[in-house]
DOZAKE-653524 format. One record per atom (N, C-alpha, C): residue number from 1; residue in one letter; atom name; y, x, z. Coordinates in pm, whole numbers, plus 50000, padded with zeros to 5 digits. Layout:
resi, resn, name, north, east, up
NUM, A, CA, Y, X, Z $
...
% end
This chain:
resi, resn, name, north, east, up
1, X, N, 34422, 15226, 80157 $
1, X, CA, 34514, 15173, 80249 $
1, X, C, 34524, 15265, 80376 $
2, X, N, 34422, 15336, 80404 $
2, X, CA, 34419, 15431, 80514 $
2, X, C, 34532, 15538, 80504 $
3, X, N, 34547, 15590, 80384 $
3, X, CA, 34649, 15692, 80352 $
3, X, C, 34799, 15640, 80383 $
4, X, N, 34813, 15515, 80336 $
4, X, CA, 34948, 15444, 80360 $
4, X, C, 34976, 15438, 80502 $
5, X, N, 34900, 15395, 80570 $
5, X, CA, 34923, 15389, 80723 $
5, X, C, 34959, 15534, 80786 $
6, X, N, 34877, 15631, 80730 $
6, X, CA, 34885, 15761, 80779 $
6, X, C, 35035, 15808, 80741 $
7, X, N, 35078, 15785, 80614 $
7, X, CA, 35218, 15817, 80571 $
7, X, C, 35324, 15755, 80648 $
8, X, N, 35313, 15625, 80686 $
8, X, CA, 35417, 15554, 80770 $
8, X, C, 35415, 15621, 80902 $
9, X, N, 35314, 15670, 80966 $
9, X, CA, 35325, 15741, 81096 $
9, X, C, 35385, 15879, 81088 $
10, X, N, 35368, 15940, 80960 $
10, X, CA, 35432, 16065, 80929 $
10, X, C, 35571, 16053, 80931 $
11, X, N, 35638, 15960, 80863 $
11, X, CA, 35773, 15941, 80843 $
11, X, C, 35843, 15910, 80981 $
12, X, N, 35776, 15868, 81067 $
12, X, CA, 35853, 15861, 81216 $
12, X, C, 35868, 15982, 81272 $
13, X, N, 35787, 16090, 81245 $
13, X, CA, 35799, 16223, 81318 $
13, X, C, 35907, 16312, 81237 $
14, X, N, 35925, 16289, 81106 $
14, X, CA, 36017, 16359, 81000 $
14, X, C, 36064, 16267, 80899 $
15, X, N, 36186, 16294, 80848 $
15, X, CA, 36241, 16208, 80745 $
15, X, C, 36171, 16192, 80614 $
16, X, N, 36110, 16293, 80568 $
16, X, CA, 36050, 16294, 80436 $
16, X, C, 35904, 16345, 80438 $
17, X, N, 35820, 16294, 80356 $
17, X, CA, 35687, 16357, 80340 $
17, X, C, 35692, 16476, 80269 $
18, X, N, 35582, 16555, 80258 $
18, X, CA, 35577, 16670, 80177 $
18, X, C, 35596, 16644, 80022 $
19, X, N, 35557, 16527, 79984 $
19, X, CA, 35571, 16504, 79840 $
19, X, C, 35718, 16461, 79802 $
20, X, N, 35793, 16436, 79911 $
20, X, CA, 35944, 16407, 79870 $
20, X, C, 36038, 16516, 79899 $
21, X, N, 35985, 16635, 79933 $
21, X, CA, 36073, 16752, 79962 $
21, X, C, 36058, 16838, 79857 $
22, X, N, 36153, 16860, 79773 $
22, X, CA, 36134, 16945, 79651 $
22, X, C, 36170, 17101, 79687 $
23, X, N, 36095, 17194, 79637 $
23, X, CA, 36120, 17334, 79649 $
23, X, C, 36140, 17398, 79516 $
24, X, N, 36213, 17506, 79526 $
24, X, CA, 36230, 17601, 79400 $
24, X, C, 36144, 17722, 79435 $
25, X, N, 36064, 17751, 79321 $
25, X, CA, 35973, 17870, 79339 $
25, X, C, 36022, 17975, 79233 $
26, X, N, 36058, 18095, 79285 $
26, X, CA, 36077, 18202, 79190 $
26, X, C, 35972, 18309, 79210 $
27, X, N, 35914, 18336, 79091 $
27, X, CA, 35795, 18427, 79096 $
27, X, C, 35844, 18554, 79014 $
28, X, N, 35805, 18666, 79083 $
28, X, CA, 35820, 18806, 79035 $
28, X, C, 35697, 18898, 79041 $
29, X, N, 35668, 18960, 78943 $
29, X, CA, 35549, 19049, 78948 $
29, X, C, 35594, 19172, 79025 $
30, X, N, 35501, 19243, 79092 $
30, X, CA, 35525, 19365, 79157 $
30, X, C, 35430, 19474, 79084 $
31, X, N, 35509, 19572, 79021 $
31, X, CA, 35443, 19678, 78962 $
31, X, C, 35498, 19813, 79020 $
32, X, N, 35391, 19907, 79052 $
32, X, CA, 35429, 20039, 79113 $
32, X, C, 35518, 20028, 79234 $
33, X, N, 35504, 19910, 79302 $
33, X, CA, 35572, 19893, 79432 $
33, X, C, 35713, 19826, 79414 $
34, X, N, 35746, 19800, 79290 $
34, X, CA, 35874, 19759, 79251 $
34, X, C, 35870, 19613, 79198 $
35, X, N, 35972, 19531, 79239 $
35, X, CA, 35973, 19397, 79187 $
35, X, C, 36021, 19395, 79048 $
36, X, N, 35973, 19327, 78959 $
36, X, CA, 36019, 19304, 78817 $
36, X, C, 36125, 19206, 78807 $
37, X, N, 36176, 19177, 78699 $
37, X, CA, 36272, 19085, 78669 $
37, X, C, 36209, 18946, 78709 $
38, X, N, 36279, 18834, 78732 $
38, X, CA, 36220, 18699, 78760 $
38, X, C, 36136, 18668, 78637 $
39, X, N, 36026, 18628, 78673 $
39, X, CA, 35912, 18596, 78569 $
39, X, C, 35915, 18442, 78540 $
40, X, N, 35923, 18362, 78637 $
40, X, CA, 35923, 18208, 78634 $
40, X, C, 36003, 18161, 78752 $
41, X, N, 36070, 18047, 78716 $
41, X, CA, 36122, 17961, 78813 $
41, X, C, 36086, 17822, 78794 $
42, X, N, 36049, 17752, 78897 $
42, X, CA, 36005, 17612, 78892 $
42, X, C, 36054, 17533, 79006 $
43, X, N, 36057, 17405, 78995 $
43, X, CA, 36082, 17316, 79097 $
43, X, C, 35957, 17215, 79120 $
44, X, N, 35902, 17217, 79234 $
44, X, CA, 35788, 17130, 79264 $
44, X, C, 35796, 17059, 79385 $
45, X, N, 35728, 16958, 79411 $
45, X, CA, 35721, 16889, 79558 $
45, X, C, 35649, 16981, 79649 $
46, X, N, 35687, 16983, 79775 $
46, X, CA, 35624, 17080, 79875 $
46, X, C, 35482, 17058, 79893 $
47, X, N, 35428, 16935, 79881 $
47, X, CA, 35287, 16927, 79894 $
47, X, C, 35202, 16989, 79795 $
48, X, N, 35259, 17015, 79667 $
48, X, CA, 35185, 17075, 79557 $
48, X, C, 35175, 17219, 79605 $
49, X, N, 35273, 17291, 79665 $
49, X, CA, 35277, 17436, 79695 $
49, X, C, 35185, 17443, 79818 $
50, X, N, 35189, 17360, 79913 $
50, X, CA, 35120, 17347, 80037 $
50, X, C, 34960, 17355, 80002 $
51, X, N, 34919, 17261, 79901 $
51, X, CA, 34795, 17255, 79860 $
51, X, C, 34738, 17382, 79803 $
52, X, N, 34831, 17438, 79715 $
52, X, CA, 34787, 17560, 79646 $
52, X, C, 34776, 17681, 79744 $
53, X, N, 34858, 17685, 79831 $
53, X, CA, 34843, 17792, 79955 $
53, X, C, 34717, 17768, 80026 $
54, X, N, 34678, 17642, 80056 $
54, X, CA, 34562, 17607, 80132 $
54, X, C, 34437, 17653, 80047 $
55, X, N, 34437, 17622, 79933 $
55, X, CA, 34338, 17661, 79836 $
55, X, C, 34313, 17818, 79850 $
56, X, N, 34418, 17909, 79844 $
56, X, CA, 34420, 18039, 79836 $
56, X, C, 34386, 18099, 79988 $
57, X, N, 34447, 18043, 80094 $
57, X, CA, 34446, 18095, 80211 $
57, X, C, 34358, 18030, 80323 $
58, X, N, 34333, 17901, 80297 $
58, X, CA, 34250, 17834, 80387 $
58, X, C, 34350, 17751, 80498 $
59, X, N, 34307, 17648, 80546 $
59, X, CA, 34389, 17564, 80637 $
59, X, C, 34407, 17616, 80777 $
60, X, N, 34321, 17708, 80802 $
60, X, CA, 34345, 17769, 80936 $
60, X, C, 34425, 17901, 80938 $
61, X, N, 34482, 17930, 80830 $
61, X, CA, 34552, 18054, 80820 $
61, X, C, 34686, 18054, 80910 $
62, X, N, 34692, 18146, 80995 $
62, X, CA, 34817, 18146, 81069 $
62, X, C, 34934, 18193, 80988 $
63, X, N, 34914, 18268, 80881 $
63, X, CA, 35006, 18306, 80784 $
63, X, C, 35066, 18188, 80723 $
64, X, N, 34983, 18099, 80681 $
64, X, CA, 35030, 17981, 80607 $
64, X, C, 35124, 17892, 80692 $
65, X, N, 35083, 17880, 80815 $
65, X, CA, 35167, 17791, 80917 $
65, X, C, 35291, 17862, 80927 $
66, X, N, 35292, 17993, 80948 $
66, X, CA, 35422, 18066, 80964 $
66, X, C, 35519, 18045, 80867 $
67, X, N, 35480, 18077, 80726 $
67, X, CA, 35575, 18055, 80634 $
67, X, C, 35602, 17914, 80592 $
68, X, N, 35523, 17828, 80601 $
68, X, CA, 35552, 17694, 80572 $
68, X, C, 35666, 17636, 80682 $
69, X, N, 35640, 17686, 80818 $
69, X, CA, 35742, 17640, 80923 $
69, X, C, 35862, 17708, 80887 $
70, X, N, 35866, 17832, 80850 $
70, X, CA, 35993, 17907, 80827 $
70, X, C, 36066, 17835, 80705 $
71, X, N, 35993, 17799, 80608 $
71, X, CA, 36051, 17732, 80486 $
71, X, C, 36114, 17612, 80523 $
72, X, N, 36039, 17535, 80613 $
72, X, CA, 36089, 17403, 80653 $
72, X, C, 36230, 17408, 80756 $
73, X, N, 36220, 17502, 80841 $
73, X, CA, 36334, 17537, 80933 $
73, X, C, 36451, 17614, 80884 $
74, X, N, 36422, 17729, 80802 $
74, X, CA, 36529, 17807, 80763 $
74, X, C, 36571, 17768, 80623 $
75, X, N, 36504, 17704, 80548 $
75, X, CA, 36530, 17657, 80418 $
75, X, C, 36467, 17752, 80294 $
76, X, N, 36428, 17869, 80337 $
76, X, CA, 36376, 17954, 80243 $
76, X, C, 36285, 18064, 80301 $
77, X, N, 36190, 18126, 80219 $
77, X, CA, 36107, 18219, 80267 $
77, X, C, 36056, 18289, 80138 $
78, X, N, 36022, 18422, 80163 $
78, X, CA, 35956, 18518, 80067 $
78, X, C, 35822, 18538, 80097 $
79, X, N, 35719, 18526, 80020 $
79, X, CA, 35588, 18551, 80038 $
79, X, C, 35534, 18652, 79945 $
80, X, N, 35499, 18775, 79999 $
80, X, CA, 35461, 18887, 79917 $
80, X, C, 35299, 18891, 79900 $
81, X, N, 35248, 18894, 79777 $
81, X, CA, 35106, 18919, 79773 $
81, X, C, 35081, 19050, 79705 $
82, X, N, 34973, 19083, 79667 $
82, X, CA, 34940, 19226, 79624 $
82, X, C, 35004, 19248, 79500 $
83, X, N, 35016, 19159, 79403 $
83, X, CA, 35074, 19189, 79250 $
83, X, C, 35190, 19108, 79229 $
84, X, N, 35235, 19015, 79318 $
84, X, CA, 35344, 18942, 79294 $
84, X, C, 35414, 18891, 79412 $
85, X, N, 35528, 18844, 79410 $
85, X, CA, 35612, 18775, 79513 $
85, X, C, 35659, 18647, 79474 $
86, X, N, 35669, 18548, 79574 $
86, X, CA, 35717, 18421, 79540 $
86, X, C, 35837, 18394, 79645 $
87, X, N, 35950, 18343, 79605 $
87, X, CA, 36051, 18303, 79682 $
87, X, C, 36058, 18164, 79674 $
88, X, N, 36036, 18090, 79801 $
88, X, CA, 36039, 17953, 79809 $
88, X, C, 36166, 17909, 79869 $
89, X, N, 36245, 17803, 79813 $
89, X, CA, 36370, 17770, 79867 $
89, X, C, 36377, 17614, 79859 $
90, X, N, 36425, 17550, 79970 $
90, X, CA, 36452, 17404, 79951 $
90, X, C, 36550, 17379, 79851 $
91, X, N, 36524, 17270, 79769 $
91, X, CA, 36633, 17238, 79662 $
91, X, C, 36762, 17165, 79736 $
92, X, N, 36720, 17089, 79835 $
92, X, CA, 36820, 17030, 79918 $
92, X, C, 36805, 17081, 80067 $
93, X, N, 36910, 17156, 80103 $
93, X, CA, 36925, 17213, 80239 $
93, X, C, 36931, 17099, 80347 $
94, X, N, 36954, 16977, 80306 $
94, X, CA, 36947, 16872, 80407 $
94, X, C, 36812, 16816, 80436 $
95, X, N, 36705, 16872, 80376 $
95, X, CA, 36570, 16852, 80405 $
95, X, C, 36517, 16945, 80514 $
96, X, N, 36599, 17043, 80571 $
96, X, CA, 36543, 17120, 80683 $
96, X, C, 36514, 17031, 80808 $
97, X, N, 36390, 17088, 80875 $
97, X, CA, 36352, 17030, 80993 $
97, X, C, 36364, 17098, 81118 $
98, X, N, 36344, 17059, 81227 $
98, X, CA, 36327, 17138, 81355 $
98, X, C, 36177, 17188, 81355 $
99, X, N, 36160, 17298, 81435 $
99, X, CA, 36025, 17348, 81434 $
99, X, C, 35926, 17260, 81475 $
100, X, N, 35957, 17165, 81571 $
100, X, CA, 35845, 17065, 81614 $
100, X, C, 35821, 16970, 81493 $
101, X, N, 35919, 16931, 81420 $
101, X, CA, 35889, 16853, 81306 $
101, X, C, 35821, 16927, 81202 $
102, X, N, 35855, 17038, 81180 $
102, X, CA, 35783, 17119, 81085 $
102, X, C, 35628, 17142, 81112 $
103, X, N, 35611, 17173, 81243 $
103, X, CA, 35464, 17183, 81270 $
103, X, C, 35384, 17039, 81260 $
104, X, N, 35460, 16937, 81295 $
104, X, CA, 35403, 16798, 81287 $
104, X, C, 35364, 16785, 81132 $
105, X, N, 35461, 16809, 81049 $
105, X, CA, 35441, 16786, 80894 $
105, X, C, 35323, 16863, 80853 $
106, X, N, 35308, 16996, 80898 $
106, X, CA, 35202, 17072, 80844 $
106, X, C, 35067, 17014, 80897 $
107, X, N, 35072, 16983, 81035 $
107, X, CA, 34938, 16928, 81092 $
107, X, C, 34898, 16795, 81023 $
108, X, N, 34985, 16706, 80994 $
108, X, CA, 34970, 16593, 80934 $
108, X, C, 34910, 16614, 80790 $
109, X, N, 34973, 16699, 80722 $
109, X, CA, 34919, 16726, 80576 $
109, X, C, 34784, 16780, 80584 $
110, X, N, 34748, 16881, 80658 $
110, X, CA, 34623, 16927, 80680 $
110, X, C, 34509, 16815, 80728 $
111, X, N, 34563, 16729, 80816 $
111, X, CA, 34471, 16615, 80866 $
111, X, C, 34453, 16520, 80741 $
112, X, N, 34559, 16496, 80670 $
112, X, CA, 34536, 16406, 80545 $
112, X, C, 34436, 16458, 80447 $
113, X, N, 34460, 16600, 80416 $
113, X, CA, 34350, 16643, 80318 $
113, X, C, 34217, 16662, 80372 $
114, X, N, 34214, 16669, 80512 $
114, X, CA, 34090, 16683, 80586 $
114, X, C, 34013, 16544, 80585 $
115, X, N, 34094, 16441, 80579 $
115, X, CA, 34024, 16299, 80575 $
115, X, C, 33947, 16295, 80427 $
116, X, N, 33989, 16355, 80330 $
116, X, CA, 33930, 16349, 80196 $
116, X, C, 33801, 16456, 80186 $
117, X, N, 33792, 16550, 80295 $
117, X, CA, 33685, 16650, 80281 $
117, X, C, 33716, 16777, 80218 $
118, X, N, 33843, 16773, 80172 $
118, X, CA, 33879, 16891, 80088 $
118, X, C, 33908, 17017, 80174 $
119, X, N, 33943, 16990, 80307 $
119, X, CA, 33977, 17107, 80400 $
119, X, C, 33851, 17179, 80437 $
120, X, N, 33739, 17117, 80462 $
120, X, CA, 33614, 17189, 80491 $
120, X, C, 33578, 17282, 80386 $
121, X, N, 33581, 17226, 80261 $
121, X, CA, 33546, 17298, 80141 $
121, X, C, 33628, 17422, 80131 $
122, X, N, 33759, 17397, 80146 $
122, X, CA, 33860, 17507, 80119 $
122, X, C, 33849, 17612, 80240 $
123, X, N, 33825, 17587, 80356 $
123, X, CA, 33800, 17680, 80465 $
123, X, C, 33688, 17775, 80423 $
124, X, N, 33571, 17715, 80381 $
124, X, CA, 33455, 17799, 80360 $
124, X, C, 33465, 17886, 80228 $
125, X, N, 33558, 17833, 80129 $
125, X, CA, 33584, 17916, 80023 $
125, X, C, 33685, 18029, 80027 $
126, X, N, 33758, 18025, 80130 $
126, X, CA, 33872, 18131, 80149 $
126, X, C, 33830, 18233, 80236 $
127, X, N, 33763, 18334, 80201 $
127, X, CA, 33697, 18441, 80297 $
127, X, C, 33768, 18577, 80259 $
128, X, N, 33852, 18578, 80169 $
128, X, CA, 33916, 18705, 80121 $
128, X, C, 33999, 18762, 80234 $
129, X, N, 34009, 18899, 80231 $
129, X, CA, 34098, 18960, 80314 $
129, X, C, 34247, 18938, 80260 $
130, X, N, 34328, 18918, 80366 $
130, X, CA, 34473, 18869, 80322 $
130, X, C, 34566, 18971, 80392 $
131, X, N, 34667, 19002, 80330 $
131, X, CA, 34792, 19075, 80381 $
131, X, C, 34906, 19001, 80341 $
132, X, N, 34976, 18925, 80421 $
132, X, CA, 35106, 18863, 80386 $
132, X, C, 35220, 18901, 80467 $
133, X, N, 35330, 18923, 80422 $
133, X, CA, 35438, 18961, 80502 $
133, X, C, 35537, 18846, 80492 $
134, X, N, 35577, 18801, 80616 $
134, X, CA, 35696, 18703, 80631 $
134, X, C, 35812, 18751, 80698 $
135, X, N, 35915, 18755, 80625 $
135, X, CA, 36038, 18802, 80678 $
135, X, C, 36139, 18691, 80694 $
136, X, N, 36229, 18720, 80799 $
136, X, CA, 36342, 18613, 80817 $
136, X, C, 36435, 18630, 80702 $
137, X, N, 36511, 18528, 80665 $
137, X, CA, 36614, 18535, 80557 $
137, X, C, 36714, 18634, 80601 $
138, X, N, 36777, 18706, 80516 $
138, X, CA, 36889, 18785, 80548 $
138, X, C, 37013, 18704, 80588 $
139, X, N, 37112, 18772, 80670 $
139, X, CA, 37222, 18700, 80707 $
139, X, C, 37321, 18694, 80597 $
140, X, N, 37395, 18580, 80591 $
140, X, CA, 37495, 18565, 80481 $
140, X, C, 37581, 18691, 80473 $
141, X, N, 37613, 18724, 80357 $
141, X, CA, 37698, 18847, 80332 $
141, X, C, 37615, 18969, 80318 $
142, X, N, 37484, 18974, 80351 $
142, X, CA, 37407, 19091, 80323 $
142, X, C, 37368, 19092, 80173 $
143, X, N, 37325, 19206, 80114 $
143, X, CA, 37287, 19212, 79968 $
143, X, C, 37148, 19174, 79965 $
144, X, N, 37110, 19103, 79854 $
144, X, CA, 36974, 19051, 79819 $
144, X, C, 36883, 19155, 79783 $
% end
């Protein structure tokens, strides 16, 4: 019952919860500094990808906040890791949020998993050095 109350307050700040926002993930390997052909494409709810990144990067990662907020406000973001890159794009462009709504959604999601004790465990497990590059989307008409 506690989670249901939390979700109803979440909806007041933004129209959809992370589980209701669908994103398309395009995965490409990076070999010798070059991106390969598209390896996989999948559509998943945003909460699944947020949880995945929290497991890898930790709840307190400024990088994580940056690219989740960019995804929610601009509709797409590319995240480069050492051996692969992921392009995340909202399936429905109408799901875009303001910066304040995006930050609230992220904070509420972290608070929700914090209530279950997962957040503390994830923060202590994510001690790896990270280098993540977040770039703004290209302007319409520029080459991809």
